[in-house]
C-alpha positions, -999 to +999 in steps of 0.1 A: +135-142+013+139-148-025+115-168-037+090-147-018+098-111-036+093-105-070+116-079-097+092-047-086+109-016-105+133+002-088+143-024-059+171-043-061+160-076-050+190-088-040+202-057-018+167-059-003+169-097+008+206-083+019+193-054+042+168-081+059+188-104+062+208-076+089+174-064+106+149-038+106+172-011+108+191-021+076+162-022+054+157+012+068+184+026+055+181+003+021+150+021+015+167+056+018+186+049-010+157+041-033+129+061-045+108+052-011+133+075+007+102+096+017+082+068+031+107+052+056+091+076+082+054+061+078+062+026+076+089+036+112+054+049+124+035+021+115+028-007+096-005-004+089+000+033+076+020+026+050+000-002+036-029+027+035+000+047+017+005+016-007-033+011-017-035+052-021-009+056-048-027+021-063-057+040-065-037+070-078-025+045-105-057+036-118-075+068-115-073+079-146-087+053-163-118+059-147-132+082-179-111+055-210-137+045-234-120+015-246-092-015-232-094-034-209-080-006-185-115+009-174-125-029-161-094-033-137-094-004-125-131-007-117-125-043-102-097-026-087-121+004-066-146-022-055-119-044-040-113-010-021-145-003-013-156-037+002-122-042+022-129-002+041-167-014+048-154-044+062-126-027+080-156-004+093-177-030+107-149-043+121-140-015+140-171-009+153-178-048+168-144-041+189-146-011+200-115+010+179-116+050+181-123+069+152-087+082+156-077+045+149-101+038+116-088+069+104-052+058+102-063+025+081-085+041+061-076+046+024-089+066-009-114+060-026-113+049-069-144+073-070 
């Protein structure tokens, strides 16, 4: 596990690795001790919902840079926003082709950058 994980903010890689080795319930218990405790219910409900939440958090982080006039931040924010839009178009087309219900599609939708 350790080779697949990178240090990221408040997560303790060793504790997360130990929890993952012990099973899913231990991962949930570990996450309850972190700043992500509010998302444990989302993860238990659906990993797809958690993925959508994490993508939405990224959009929230980059949104303030939309109106910046200098630096590389507006360019990076634009690229991430455009990638999210492309991901959503692919999702909608794939859902249409495979006959998914609108509720299933809405569960997978992300916030847009604009």
